[in-house]
Backbone as CSV, one residue per row, in Angstrom:
resi,resn,N_x,N_y,N_z,CA_x,CA_y,CA_z,C_x,C_y,C_z
1,MET,-5.445,-5.052,-8.924,-4.214,-4.683,-9.959,-3.199,-3.787,-8.988
2,ARG,-2.211,-3.875,-9.493,-0.897,-2.601,-8.560,-0.600,-1.660,-9.757
3,ILE,-0.800,-0.738,-9.066,-0.948,0.606,-10.618,0.201,1.917,-9.465
4,GLY,0.845,2.261,-10.668,2.518,2.978,-10.260,1.803,4.243,-11.262
5,LEU,2.182,5.205,-10.189,1.963,6.829,-10.965,3.236,7.685,-11.028
6,HIS,3.402,8.003,-12.272,4.927,8.842,-12.565,4.528,10.061,-12.619
7,ASP,4.823,10.809,-11.818,4.241,12.843,-11.720,5.900,13.383,-12.568
8,ALA,6.378,13.376,-14.067,7.344,14.209,-13.863,8.100,14.990,-13.462
9,GLU,7.157,16.296,-13.197,7.607,17.451,-12.981,7.835,17.139,-11.506
10,LYS,7.006,16.436,-10.925,7.307,15.988,-8.957,8.670,15.429,-9.068
11,GLU,8.735,14.495,-10.048,10.573,14.332,-9.645,11.282,14.515,-10.016
12,HIS,11.124,15.698,-11.344,12.415,16.526,-11.426,12.479,17.939,-10.804
13,PHE,11.227,18.503,-10.146,11.400,19.673,-9.789,11.201,19.471,-8.103
14,LYS,11.988,19.156,-7.492,11.787,18.485,-6.142,11.107,19.577,-4.879
15,HIS,11.220,21.303,-5.079,10.183,21.777,-4.814,8.415,21.589,-5.210
16,LYS,8.423,21.342,-6.199,6.824,21.156,-6.674,5.843,20.556,-5.809
17,ILE,4.908,21.339,-5.672,4.127,21.078,-4.487,2.430,21.278,-5.471
18,PHE,2.589,21.675,-6.953,1.290,21.722,-7.200,0.935,20.418,-8.077
19,PRO,-0.476,20.037,-7.851,-0.830,18.436,-8.240,-1.087,18.381,-9.699
20,ASN,-0.891,16.917,-10.000,-1.401,16.799,-11.540,-2.579,16.173,-11.367
21,LEU,-3.745,17.219,-12.098,-5.265,16.552,-12.068,-5.338,15.109,-12.602
22,ALA,-4.810,15.249,-14.096,-4.655,13.669,-14.767,-4.742,12.414,-13.645
23,LEU,-3.272,12.846,-13.048,-3.192,11.208,-11.916,-3.927,11.365,-10.740
24,MET,-4.396,12.525,-10.456,-5.445,12.296,-9.356,-6.860,11.740,-9.849
25,LYS,-7.111,11.875,-10.988,-8.345,11.481,-11.646,-8.066,9.731,-11.801
26,ILE,-6.864,9.517,-12.099,-6.644,8.137,-12.546,-6.503,7.473,-11.156
27,SER,-5.808,7.902,-10.055,-5.803,7.279,-8.813,-7.300,6.635,-8.193
28,ALA,-8.116,8.556,-8.588,-9.367,7.867,-8.020,-10.037,6.671,-8.676
29,TYR,-10.039,6.447,-10.132,-10.490,5.400,-10.776,-10.523,4.588,-10.463
30,HIS,-9.091,3.958,-10.166,-8.931,2.808,-9.949,-8.508,2.265,-8.193
31,LYS,-9.139,3.022,-7.670,-8.741,2.962,-6.237,-10.527,2.540,-6.339
32,LYS,-11.384,3.022,-6.807,-13.239,2.878,-6.983,-12.829,1.464,-7.585
33,ASN,-12.094,1.039,-8.583,-12.117,-0.475,-8.525,-11.546,-1.213,-7.908
34,GLY,-11.239,-1.155,-6.852,-10.348,-1.956,-5.793,-8.986,-2.099,-6.093
35,ASP,-8.086,-1.286,-7.251,-6.783,-1.424,-7.367,-6.356,-0.880,-5.887
36,TYR,-4.531,-1.304,-6.146,-3.565,-0.668,-5.315,-2.783,-0.037,-5.790
37,VAL,-2.643,1.824,-5.577,-2.259,2.533,-6.182,-1.296,3.355,-5.323
38,GLU,0.127,3.374,-5.923,1.044,4.560,-5.202,1.739,4.608,-6.132
39,TRP,2.954,5.772,-6.052,3.771,5.943,-6.560,4.854,5.483,-7.218
40,TRP,5.085,5.389,-8.522,5.945,4.065,-9.172,7.761,4.084,-8.757
41,ASN,7.945,3.267,-8.253,9.172,2.968,-8.020,9.591,2.327,-9.041
42,PRO,10.789,2.305,-9.432,11.661,1.530,-10.547,12.130,0.025,-9.900
43,LEU,11.908,0.259,-8.701,12.179,-0.948,-7.968,11.050,-2.263,-7.961
44,TYR,10.113,-1.778,-8.543,8.683,-2.663,-7.836,8.155,-2.674,-9.576
45,ARG,7.373,-4.044,-9.389,6.843,-4.278,-10.587,5.457,-3.837,-10.282
46,TYR,4.642,-3.444,-11.420,3.523,-3.126,-11.500,2.292,-3.746,-12.480
47,ASP,1.215,-3.535,-12.211,0.394,-4.177,-13.502,0.096,-2.859,-14.528
48,ARG,0.308,-1.680,-14.206,0.025,-0.624,-14.936,0.872,0.659,-14.537
49,ILE,1.347,1.111,-15.287,2.116,2.380,-15.219,1.196,3.687,-15.991
50,TYR,1.500,4.752,-15.115,0.740,5.865,-15.777,2.066,6.905,-15.657
51,SER,2.196,7.462,-16.182,3.144,8.609,-16.226,2.908,9.770,-17.121
52,SER,2.994,11.262,-16.123,2.090,12.594,-17.066,3.636,13.291,-16.810
53,LYS,3.592,13.880,-17.908,4.956,15.191,-18.412,4.041,16.305,-18.795
54,VAL,4.159,17.412,-18.345,3.447,18.881,-18.323,4.116,19.364,-19.696
55,PHE,5.433,19.755,-19.309,6.551,20.645,-19.836,7.853,19.731,-20.596
56,ASP,7.695,19.612,-21.899,8.534,19.099,-22.690,9.813,19.480,-22.560
57,PHE,10.536,20.241,-21.478,11.932,20.474,-21.123,12.456,19.816,-19.746
58,THR,11.079,18.943,-19.209,11.222,18.486,-18.223,12.184,16.826,-18.611
59,PRO,13.059,16.644,-17.896,13.621,15.110,-18.471,12.568,14.010,-18.665
60,THR,12.896,13.199,-19.364,12.067,11.923,-19.427,12.466,11.123,-18.151
61,ASP,11.993,10.235,-17.423,13.048,9.226,-15.995,13.572,7.940,-17.501
62,PRO,14.631,7.723,-17.594,15.453,6.354,-18.246,15.158,5.616,-17.715
63,TYR,14.518,5.144,-16.819,14.135,3.390,-16.282,12.511,3.571,-16.392
64,LEU,11.793,4.350,-16.947,10.386,4.538,-17.034,9.935,3.504,-17.980
65,PRO,9.388,2.045,-18.167,9.300,1.266,-18.595,8.668,1.788,-20.124
66,ASP,8.795,0.977,-21.366,8.203,1.020,-22.617,6.724,1.039,-22.659
67,ASP,6.225,0.178,-21.712,4.881,0.213,-21.910,3.958,0.927,-20.959
68,ALA,4.468,1.915,-20.284,3.981,2.575,-19.385,3.266,3.732,-20.483
69,ILE,2.066,3.844,-19.760,1.039,4.947,-20.303,1.112,6.013,-19.974
70,ARG,1.772,7.046,-20.860,2.370,8.388,-20.713,1.290,9.303,-21.435
71,GLY,1.033,10.704,-20.895,-0.049,11.747,-21.325,0.782,12.799,-20.802
72,GLY,0.371,13.950,-21.487,0.600,15.398,-21.040,1.606,15.929,-22.399
73,THR,1.302,17.268,-22.537,1.905,17.888,-23.291,3.599,17.852,-23.269
74,GLY,3.739,17.438,-22.218,5.758,17.068,-22.354,6.101,15.847,-22.983
75,TYR,5.216,15.161,-23.340,5.729,13.977,-24.180,5.358,14.083,-25.864
76,ARG,6.755,14.179,-26.461,6.266,14.930,-28.062,5.848,13.963,-28.955
77,ASP,5.887,12.682,-28.344,6.098,11.378,-29.197,4.327,10.760,-29.032
78,ILE,3.494,11.983,-28.156,2.236,11.278,-28.032,1.143,12.667,-28.481
79,PRO,0.352,12.066,-29.117,-0.760,13.155,-30.267,-1.062,14.391,-28.910
80,ILE,-1.214,15.523,-29.305,-1.084,16.917,-28.221,-2.707,16.538,-27.712
81,ASP,-3.717,16.142,-28.792,-5.165,16.082,-28.320,-5.628,14.824,-27.677
82,THR,-4.793,14.105,-27.177,-4.806,13.099,-26.183,-5.560,13.563,-24.927
83,THR,-6.864,12.643,-24.370,-7.326,13.004,-23.483,-7.887,11.583,-22.477
84,LEU,-8.128,11.652,-21.679,-8.192,11.121,-20.496,-9.896,10.263,-20.990
85,PRO,-10.270,8.984,-21.252,-11.448,8.243,-21.272,-12.278,9.144,-20.025
86,ASP,-13.694,9.374,-20.970,-14.791,9.953,-19.807,-14.863,9.084,-18.586
87,GLU,-14.708,7.977,-18.605,-14.972,7.055,-17.231,-14.027,7.450,-16.103
88,ILE,-13.012,7.888,-16.555,-11.690,8.541,-15.588,-11.840,10.113,-15.356
89,ASP,-11.923,10.928,-16.643,-12.267,12.479,-16.498,-13.423,12.623,-15.863
90,ASN,-14.348,11.803,-15.529,-15.171,12.377,-14.746,-15.302,12.059,-13.450
91,MET,-14.290,11.578,-13.245,-13.892,11.364,-11.373,-13.547,12.622,-10.964
92,PHE,-14.051,12.569,-8.924,-13.587,13.441,-8.553,-12.069,13.034,-8.087
93,PRO,-11.181,14.067,-8.193,-9.716,14.114,-7.844,-9.412,13.176,-6.569
94,ASP,-8.093,12.307,-6.491,-7.912,11.340,-5.530,-6.762,12.772,-4.783
95,TYR,-7.075,13.946,-3.707,-6.350,14.240,-3.054,-5.075,14.037,-2.599
96,ARG,-5.442,12.854,-1.860,-4.569,11.942,-1.060,-3.363,11.701,-1.458
97,ILE,-3.056,11.279,-2.755,-2.002,11.234,-3.362,-0.953,12.435,-3.038
98,TYR,-1.692,13.493,-2.973,-1.088,15.009,-2.588,-1.481,15.410,-1.414
99,PRO,-0.901,15.186,-0.310,-1.231,15.663,1.149,-0.862,17.132,1.478
100,GLU,-0.012,17.396,0.896,0.377,18.527,0.948,-0.584,19.910,0.387
101,CYS,-1.289,19.212,-0.597,-2.321,20.365,-1.532,-3.353,20.555,-0.438
102,ASP,-3.791,21.802,-0.220,-4.700,22.373,0.442,-5.462,22.954,-0.009
103,TYR,-5.851,22.827,-1.357,-6.799,23.631,-1.909,-7.374,22.587,-3.361
104,ALA,-8.759,22.879,-3.807,-9.274,22.043,-5.313,-8.576,22.670,-6.568
105,ILE,-8.486,21.979,-7.242,-8.473,22.476,-8.987,-9.378,21.925,-9.457
106,GLY,-9.044,22.727,-10.938,-9.834,22.252,-11.773,-10.405,23.083,-13.167
107,TYR,-11.187,22.474,-13.825,-11.263,23.683,-14.796,-13.421,23.910,-14.909
108,LEU,-13.455,25.207,-15.451,-14.656,25.497,-15.263,-14.962,25.548,-16.819
109,THR,-14.434,25.444,-17.893,-14.240,25.862,-19.146,-12.922,25.025,-19.943
110,ARG,-13.103,24.689,-21.134,-11.848,24.148,-21.691,-11.542,24.517,-23.064
111,GLY,-10.476,24.595,-23.400,-10.419,25.064,-24.491,-10.149,26.750,-24.763
112,CYS,-10.051,27.198,-25.924,-9.663,28.631,-26.371,-9.937,29.303,-27.282
113,PRO,-10.526,30.034,-27.833,-11.219,30.784,-29.315,-9.929,31.243,-30.182
114,ASN,-8.660,31.508,-29.333,-7.985,32.444,-30.228,-6.862,31.105,-30.630
115,HIS,-5.782,31.865,-31.395,-4.479,30.874,-32.018,-3.585,31.456,-31.545
116,CYS,-2.868,31.990,-30.856,-1.668,32.561,-30.580,-0.295,31.284,-31.152
117,ARG,0.262,32.058,-31.190,1.542,30.733,-31.794,2.446,30.335,-31.100
118,TRP,2.316,30.838,-29.608,3.275,30.327,-28.597,1.978,29.202,-27.698
119,CYS,0.981,29.202,-28.429,-0.358,28.287,-27.393,-0.760,26.903,-27.859
120,VAL,-0.495,25.563,-27.164,-1.080,24.561,-27.832,-2.600,24.286,-27.330
121,VAL,-3.247,25.025,-26.534,-4.442,24.855,-26.137,-5.333,24.714,-27.418
122,PRO,-5.470,25.485,-28.191,-6.277,25.467,-29.030,-6.446,23.951,-29.804
123,ARG,-4.987,23.688,-29.891,-4.923,22.398,-30.718,-5.499,20.994,-29.826
124,LYS,-5.348,21.669,-28.363,-4.981,20.322,-27.695,-6.696,20.270,-27.225
125,GLU,-7.241,21.475,-27.356,-8.692,21.112,-26.454,-9.596,22.066,-27.260
126,GLY,-9.205,22.278,-28.619,-10.176,23.024,-29.530,-10.871,24.511,-29.050
127,GLY,-11.749,24.739,-29.357,-12.393,26.181,-29.146,-13.026,25.993,-27.876
128,ILE,-13.522,27.290,-26.972,-13.980,27.387,-26.142,-15.288,26.305,-25.640
129,ARG,-15.646,25.750,-24.612,-16.930,25.282,-24.052,-17.028,24.811,-22.844
130,PRO,-18.096,24.847,-22.391,-18.518,24.601,-20.833,-17.988,23.215,-20.424
131,TYR,-17.668,22.916,-19.135,-17.052,21.755,-18.928,-17.181,21.377,-17.751
132,ARG,-17.355,22.190,-16.696,-17.757,21.960,-15.235,-18.448,23.129,-14.622
133,LYS,-19.629,22.170,-13.404,-19.785,23.425,-12.525,-18.819,23.555,-11.392
134,TRP,-18.614,24.567,-11.023,-17.750,24.855,-9.771,-17.894,23.975,-8.471
135,GLN,-19.688,23.922,-8.741,-20.042,22.940,-7.410,-19.468,21.685,-7.676
136,GLU,-18.858,21.018,-8.613,-18.596,19.970,-8.869,-17.186,19.550,-8.303
137,ILE,-16.483,20.624,-8.563,-14.903,20.507,-8.163,-14.394,20.849,-7.016
138,VAL,-15.144,21.509,-6.332,-14.850,22.230,-4.881,-14.665,21.298,-4.209
139,ARG,-13.513,21.225,-3.089,-13.613,20.358,-1.731,-13.861,21.216,-0.660
140,TYR,-14.471,20.066,0.476,-15.565,20.338,1.348,-14.390,20.570,2.469
141,ASP,-13.328,20.290,2.611,-12.492,20.199,3.584,-11.421,21.526,3.533
142,THR,-11.713,22.313,2.507,-10.949,23.604,2.270,-11.886,24.758,1.438
143,ASP,-11.408,26.095,1.747,-12.729,26.979,1.175,-11.670,27.640,-0.263
144,LYS,-10.740,26.910,-0.462,-9.512,27.472,-1.614,-9.983,26.680,-3.014
145,LEU,-10.122,27.390,-4.030,-10.053,26.896,-5.194,-9.360,27.468,-6.443
146,ILE,-8.368,26.743,-7.040,-7.430,27.265,-7.960,-8.146,26.683,-9.628
147,LEU,-8.525,27.755,-10.450,-8.988,27.149,-11.637,-7.672,27.560,-12.675
148,MET,-7.988,26.533,-13.287,-6.894,26.811,-14.417,-7.362,26.972,-15.963
149,ASP,-8.773,27.424,-15.992,-9.226,27.717,-17.340,-8.198,28.880,-18.450
150,ASN,-8.139,28.429,-19.497,-7.435,29.302,-20.220,-7.692,30.504,-20.961
151,ASN,-8.935,30.569,-20.905,-9.470,31.813,-21.232,-11.250,31.934,-20.693
152,ILE,-11.249,31.834,-19.492,-12.748,31.938,-19.217,-13.382,33.106,-19.568
153,LEU,-13.053,34.002,-19.674,-13.783,35.358,-20.301,-14.428,35.570,-21.084
154,SER,-14.163,34.540,-21.909,-14.320,34.852,-23.414,-15.706,33.668,-23.778
155,CYS,-15.979,33.163,-22.890,-17.643,32.236,-22.718,-18.480,32.941,-21.736
156,ASP,-19.341,32.978,-22.013,-20.829,33.151,-21.085,-21.085,32.548,-20.151
157,TYR,-20.549,31.175,-20.279,-20.847,30.226,-19.267,-19.600,30.437,-18.544
158,GLY,-18.612,30.681,-18.909,-17.471,30.661,-18.128,-17.544,32.570,-16.927
159,ILE,-18.605,33.148,-17.791,-18.191,34.521,-17.053,-19.804,34.249,-15.686
160,GLU,-20.738,33.198,-16.239,-21.811,32.851,-15.156,-21.230,32.201,-14.049
161,GLN,-20.378,31.293,-14.324,-19.852,30.308,-13.208,-19.062,31.513,-12.260
162,LEU,-18.223,32.088,-12.547,-17.555,32.935,-11.896,-18.619,33.947,-11.282
163,GLU,-19.684,34.567,-11.852,-21.010,35.477,-11.025,-21.575,34.394,-9.745
164,SER,-21.784,33.224,-10.537,-22.152,32.393,-9.350,-21.685,32.052,-8.092
165,LEU,-20.200,32.462,-8.115,-19.296,32.427,-7.036,-19.393,33.327,-6.125
166,ILE,-19.381,34.188,-6.544,-20.038,35.325,-5.557,-20.565,35.209,-4.441
167,GLY,-20.322,34.988,-2.811,-20.608,35.226,-1.854,-21.130,33.557,-1.662
168,SER,-19.980,32.603,-2.438,-20.080,31.022,-2.189,-19.154,30.687,-0.926
169,GLY,-18.672,31.716,-0.373,-17.492,31.403,0.781,-16.121,30.430,0.282
170,TYR,-16.161,30.257,-1.403,-14.928,30.118,-1.489,-14.267,30.913,-2.105
171,ARG,-12.753,31.022,-1.545,-11.672,31.868,-2.363,-11.383,31.308,-3.822
172,ILE,-11.032,32.217,-4.476,-10.412,31.349,-5.979,-9.194,32.186,-6.532
173,ASP,-8.272,31.628,-7.547,-7.475,32.123,-8.130,-7.576,31.071,-9.297
174,LEU,-7.165,32.191,-10.543,-7.639,31.923,-11.849,-5.718,31.413,-12.133
175,ASN,-5.392,30.867,-12.329,-3.811,30.631,-12.190,-3.617,30.809,-13.798
176,GLN,-4.196,30.778,-14.623,-3.526,31.042,-16.146,-3.491,32.383,-16.593
177,GLY,-4.030,33.423,-15.823,-4.382,34.849,-16.396,-5.413,35.133,-17.513
178,MET,-6.220,36.140,-16.879,-7.171,36.310,-18.129,-7.039,37.552,-19.171
179,ASP,-7.884,37.489,-19.556,-7.845,38.014,-21.287,-8.410,39.723,-21.361
180,ALA,-7.425,40.754,-20.560,-8.160,42.014,-20.617,-8.433,42.677,-21.793
181,ARG,-8.523,42.365,-22.693,-9.396,42.829,-23.891,-10.905,42.468,-23.482
182,LEU,-11.312,41.197,-22.720,-12.333,40.492,-22.836,-12.939,41.484,-21.305
183,VAL,-12.544,42.263,-20.900,-13.089,42.951,-19.238,-13.934,44.186,-19.457
184,ASP,-15.176,44.352,-19.485,-16.001,45.399,-19.371,-16.407,45.744,-17.784
185,ARG,-17.298,46.842,-17.820,-17.561,47.297,-16.590,-18.343,46.302,-15.800
186,ASP,-19.018,45.431,-16.704,-19.784,44.415,-15.704,-19.079,43.522,-15.449
187,ILE,-18.058,43.007,-16.254,-17.068,41.808,-15.894,-16.674,42.267,-14.478
188,ALA,-15.740,43.761,-14.798,-15.066,44.317,-13.805,-15.414,44.148,-12.414
189,GLN,-16.958,44.565,-12.525,-17.807,44.831,-11.224,-18.101,42.814,-10.776
190,ILE,-18.292,41.785,-11.644,-17.789,40.684,-10.776,-16.631,40.022,-10.331
191,LEU,-15.620,40.747,-11.151,-14.198,40.464,-10.712,-14.031,40.743,-9.194
192,SER,-14.624,42.398,-9.363,-14.320,42.905,-7.855,-15.073,42.218,-6.556
193,ARG,-15.883,41.499,-7.023,-16.625,41.098,-6.048,-16.348,39.597,-5.415
194,LEU,-15.421,38.996,-6.328,-15.475,37.502,-5.851,-14.316,37.624,-4.920
195,SER,-13.778,36.421,-4.469,-13.050,36.533,-3.028,-11.961,35.677,-3.886
196,TRP,-10.714,36.193,-3.591,-9.575,36.093,-4.657,-8.508,35.876,-3.116
197,ILE,-7.900,34.143,-3.561,-6.785,33.856,-2.801,-5.762,35.256,-2.555
198,ARG,-5.670,35.535,-3.443,-4.614,36.550,-3.439,-4.600,37.577,-4.653
199,HIS,-4.194,37.158,-6.065,-4.139,38.322,-6.868,-4.746,37.708,-8.196
200,ILE,-5.599,38.837,-8.935,-6.427,38.711,-10.016,-5.288,38.791,-11.393
201,ARG,-5.303,37.418,-11.737,-3.773,37.598,-12.997,-4.706,37.731,-14.469
202,PHE,-3.691,38.469,-14.972,-4.212,38.799,-16.058,-2.962,38.616,-17.140
203,SER,-2.689,38.310,-18.416,-1.744,38.153,-19.384,-1.496,39.915,-20.510
204,CYS,-0.496,39.721,-20.619,0.061,40.690,-21.537,1.089,40.214,-22.583
205,ASP,0.820,39.817,-23.378,1.929,39.112,-24.284,2.134,39.794,-25.431
206,GLN,1.691,41.171,-25.462,1.968,41.530,-27.122,1.674,43.241,-26.336
207,LYS,2.295,44.098,-27.439,2.005,45.434,-26.901,0.610,46.217,-27.301
208,ARG,-0.318,45.344,-28.049,-1.778,46.064,-28.354,-2.504,45.352,-26.734
209,GLN,-1.937,44.750,-26.271,-2.811,44.344,-24.805,-2.462,45.327,-23.971
210,ILE,-1.581,46.344,-24.238,-1.478,47.403,-22.821,-2.415,48.096,-23.079
211,GLU,-2.903,48.552,-23.700,-4.294,49.218,-23.562,-5.524,48.458,-22.658
212,PRO,-5.511,47.612,-23.222,-6.716,46.988,-22.491,-6.480,46.656,-21.017
213,ILE,-5.039,46.410,-20.743,-4.820,46.009,-19.291,-4.889,47.470,-18.626
214,GLN,-4.946,48.502,-19.056,-4.177,49.880,-18.697,-5.802,49.873,-18.000
215,ARG,-6.619,49.757,-19.007,-8.275,50.056,-18.927,-8.944,49.250,-17.669
216,THR,-8.347,47.707,-17.865,-9.072,46.730,-16.883,-8.430,47.561,-15.465
217,ILE,-7.471,47.458,-15.371,-6.576,48.493,-13.843,-7.611,49.162,-13.558
218,GLU,-7.669,50.490,-14.586,-8.620,51.306,-14.223,-10.255,51.035,-13.894
219,LEU,-10.270,50.357,-14.708,-12.023,49.896,-14.131,-11.907,48.979,-12.852
220,LEU,-11.076,48.394,-12.259,-10.958,47.931,-11.254,-10.709,48.442,-10.088
221,GLN,-10.114,49.814,-9.980,-9.971,50.548,-9.087,-11.230,51.398,-9.113
222,THR,-12.120,51.578,-9.867,-13.284,52.181,-9.791,-14.248,50.980,-8.891
223,GLN,-13.637,49.904,-8.753,-14.555,49.083,-8.193,-13.946,48.863,-6.478
224,GLY,-12.802,49.488,-6.476,-12.120,49.042,-5.516,-11.397,48.346,-4.924
225,VAL,-10.325,47.919,-6.212,-9.454,47.220,-6.602,-8.025,47.779,-7.060
226,ARG,-7.131,47.843,-6.171,-6.213,48.428,-6.136,-4.853,47.742,-6.859
227,PRO,-3.997,48.313,-7.746,-3.435,47.579,-8.377,-2.185,47.005,-7.827
228,TYR,-2.073,46.696,-6.471,-0.906,45.546,-6.314,-1.785,44.368,-5.834
229,ARG,-3.504,44.584,-6.007,-4.034,43.138,-6.541,-3.883,42.405,-7.632
230,VAL,-3.576,42.986,-8.430,-3.341,42.553,-9.981,-1.997,41.960,-10.110
231,PHE,-2.080,40.866,-10.705,-1.387,40.098,-11.310,-0.558,40.325,-12.712
232,ILE,0.239,40.351,-13.548,0.385,40.275,-15.006,1.342,39.812,-15.512
233,TYR,1.021,38.286,-16.389,2.454,37.435,-16.733,2.737,38.393,-18.341
234,LEU,3.515,38.245,-18.182,4.379,39.052,-19.539,5.240,37.764,-20.085
235,LEU,4.892,37.833,-21.459,5.499,36.877,-22.270,6.895,37.475,-22.966
236,VAL,8.272,36.931,-22.700,9.239,37.389,-23.041,9.690,36.860,-24.610
237,THR,9.578,37.284,-25.587,10.200,36.706,-26.841,11.169,37.263,-27.028
238,ALA,12.222,37.155,-28.291,13.384,37.164,-28.319,13.480,39.034,-28.792
239,ASP,12.259,39.304,-29.183,12.255,40.885,-28.852,11.902,41.693,-27.628
240,LEU,13.152,41.870,-26.933,13.314,42.406,-25.849,12.620,43.856,-25.798
241,GLN,12.680,44.720,-26.660,12.042,46.232,-26.701,10.755,46.335,-26.671
242,ASP,10.212,44.832,-27.167,8.474,45.117,-27.312,8.334,44.725,-25.428
243,ALA,9.007,44.147,-24.940,8.759,43.490,-23.496,8.969,44.712,-22.772
244,SER,10.107,45.161,-22.988,10.428,46.193,-22.539,9.516,47.098,-22.052
245,GLU,8.981,47.525,-23.732,7.891,48.821,-23.839,6.563,48.312,-22.686
246,ARG,6.697,47.340,-22.952,5.280,46.686,-21.729,5.631,46.889,-20.441
247,VAL,6.400,46.387,-20.059,7.010,47.029,-18.668,7.145,48.358,-18.141
248,GLU,7.401,49.407,-19.339,7.704,50.594,-18.750,5.903,51.131,-18.581
249,ALA,4.989,50.338,-19.456,3.435,50.902,-19.395,3.195,50.507,-18.396
250,LEU,3.350,49.409,-17.897,2.651,48.574,-16.345,3.235,48.948,-15.144
251,LYS,4.259,49.560,-15.074,5.063,49.290,-13.676,4.258,50.840,-13.506
252,LYS,3.827,51.670,-14.116,3.458,53.051,-13.005,2.435,52.885,-12.482
253,TYR,1.538,51.669,-12.341,0.751,51.731,-11.673,1.287,50.890,-10.264
254,THR,1.533,51.718,-9.009,2.179,51.571,-7.846,1.296,49.902,-7.412
255,GLY,2.420,49.355,-7.238,2.538,48.146,-6.607,2.134,47.068,-7.337
256,ILE,1.948,47.110,-8.624,1.337,46.154,-9.625,2.521,44.649,-9.562
257,ASN,2.141,43.336,-9.778,2.620,42.643,-9.770,3.192,42.093,-11.005
258,LEU,4.517,42.138,-11.660,4.895,41.264,-13.099,5.661,40.354,-13.094
259,TYR,5.255,39.409,-14.070,6.015,37.920,-13.957,6.436,38.080,-15.364
260,ALA,7.392,38.000,-15.599,8.196,37.488,-17.148,8.221,36.178,-16.952
261,GLN,7.658,35.742,-18.536,7.775,34.140,-18.736,8.262,34.405,-20.141
262,PRO,10.163,33.545,-19.928,10.355,33.624,-21.219,10.066,32.706,-22.050
263,GLU,9.900,32.863,-23.729,9.066,31.802,-24.565,10.067,30.553,-24.556
264,ARG,9.209,29.405,-24.929,9.816,27.922,-24.610,8.990,27.627,-25.334
265,ASN,9.234,26.718,-26.532,8.440,25.731,-26.939,9.309,25.105,-27.926
266,GLU,9.893,24.051,-27.589,10.833,22.790,-27.711,10.212,21.704,-28.688
267,ARG,8.872,21.996,-28.845,8.210,21.058,-30.050,8.553,21.864,-31.191
268,LEU,8.577,23.077,-31.047,8.984,24.212,-32.273,10.144,24.208,-32.636
269,GLY,11.137,24.105,-31.297,12.427,25.013,-31.396,12.764,25.726,-30.742
270,VAL,11.635,26.254,-30.118,12.030,27.929,-29.578,12.322,27.775,-27.936
271,ILE,13.819,27.844,-28.288,14.229,28.174,-26.579,14.482,29.434,-26.203
272,PRO,15.077,29.840,-24.762,14.647,30.965,-24.889,16.509,31.678,-24.955
273,ASN,16.673,32.525,-25.198,18.312,32.897,-25.111,18.860,33.566,-24.083
274,LYS,19.799,33.912,-23.869,20.450,34.401,-22.486,19.910,35.554,-22.312
275,MET,19.943,36.722,-22.733,19.099,37.996,-22.838,17.584,37.740,-22.545
276,GLN,16.963,37.106,-22.875,15.421,36.954,-22.296,15.889,36.232,-20.848
277,LEU,16.278,35.138,-20.429,16.709,34.520,-19.272,17.109,35.558,-18.669
278,GLU,17.708,36.546,-18.824,18.246,37.845,-17.961,17.192,38.867,-17.651
279,PHE,16.729,38.612,-18.681,15.450,39.652,-18.561,13.919,39.421,-17.488
280,ALA,13.760,38.028,-17.610,12.998,37.538,-16.692,13.387,37.141,-15.305
281,GLN,14.667,36.814,-14.899,15.362,36.035,-13.847,16.148,36.993,-13.051
282,ARG,16.522,38.082,-13.993,16.903,39.024,-12.724,16.429,40.764,-13.048
283,TYR,16.436,40.933,-14.535,15.542,42.281,-14.193,13.818,42.220,-13.928
284,ILE,13.283,41.254,-14.235,11.831,41.703,-13.450,11.836,40.521,-12.139
285,TYR,12.555,39.434,-12.095,11.995,38.852,-11.198,13.117,39.534,-10.030
286,GLY,13.900,40.334,-10.243,15.047,40.502,-9.025,14.236,42.090,-8.658
287,GLY,13.462,42.270,-9.212,13.057,43.426,-8.946,13.545,44.885,-9.677
288,CYS,14.468,44.596,-10.366,15.488,46.204,-10.979,13.993,46.854,-11.686
289,TYR,13.460,46.238,-12.633,12.574,46.870,-13.229,11.762,48.070,-12.538
290,ARG,11.896,48.150,-11.248,10.834,49.043,-10.165,11.569,50.529,-10.444
291,THR,12.870,50.377,-10.630,13.581,51.478,-10.572,14.731,52.187,-11.299
292,GLU,14.910,51.452,-12.781,15.489,51.705,-13.965,15.175,50.895,-15.021
293,THR,15.123,51.302,-16.361,14.678,50.709,-17.660,15.442,49.534,-17.772
294,TRP,15.119,49.026,-19.130,15.665,47.830,-19.202,17.449,48.584,-20.129
295,GLY,16.939,49.323,-20.599,18.116,50.204,-21.062,19.222,50.481,-20.212
296,GLU,18.757,51.137,-18.984,19.525,51.444,-18.120,20.273,50.499,-17.266
297,TYR,19.400,49.121,-17.332,19.879,48.050,-16.955,21.028,47.385,-17.562
298,CYS,20.793,47.405,-18.375,21.904,46.668,-19.611,23.510,47.897,-19.244
299,GLU,22.685,48.887,-19.528,24.180,49.697,-19.371,24.956,49.369,-17.981
300,ARG,24.289,49.194,-17.206,24.863,48.925,-15.437,25.670,47.988,-15.599
301,LYS,24.869,46.603,-16.386,25.633,45.550,-16.003,26.501,45.483,-17.298
302,GLY,26.950,46.492,-18.404,27.697,46.470,-19.226,27.357,45.318,-20.586
303,PHE,25.889,45.531,-21.032,25.638,44.749,-21.819,25.710,45.037,-23.108
304,VAL,25.874,46.705,-23.068,25.946,47.284,-24.363,26.960,48.054,-24.436
């Protein structure tokens, strides 16, 4: 069989290098069965085409055949809880289709016990549960491991897996942002002893998370982790006053890294407005927040 793979984000975002885990597993499965696998080309004919789309704002390729097997949260007409068959999901990913990728990716846990209105994970994956051991997902040609767990600290198994990575020789990144409300002194010690590729990431999506974030930063400092090693994702809703208060509370930690994400959920008709984009792309990403408040920035720009 001739198999065509289509990564909608790779096609649309020309600079994209983060690999699609589902497509790598699909590629591995078909190659194991002796099939020929390549990136889909609309000029060629295939026995089967797989298309994955992560974001619902990523355009759908108009030339993609109707009989292509589609998956991912970006396809709104596909049930959100669609998963790979076990025989494919259990495959070790085929990293050869993303030759620029020099790290391993995967999950130790799946799901999340929270039900935040902006998050699809509980509907897609259900509650938190064990999924893999880290030994099953690392690569032996690199010491880098990127974990995509959505709420690893809410699961004892996830914490145990992190602790067992200490001294393993692998450097990790938890790219989804951890929940600081779950960090106590013991977990802070585990996090401080892990080898990180760059940052230790947390999320601060609501004002009630400010105090847990502050407490976590200070716990990590007692373990020798300076604030410049901490990275905070900030959800930016239409309530910019809420977002600006979170920024003011956190920027006092010298060197801390803040990253604003305007709320977007096209399934629910939620599209960021102009000021949300201004806050994220210019005020935060441009670094203006370090020297002025959001109110001062708006006054300087003539928005008030």
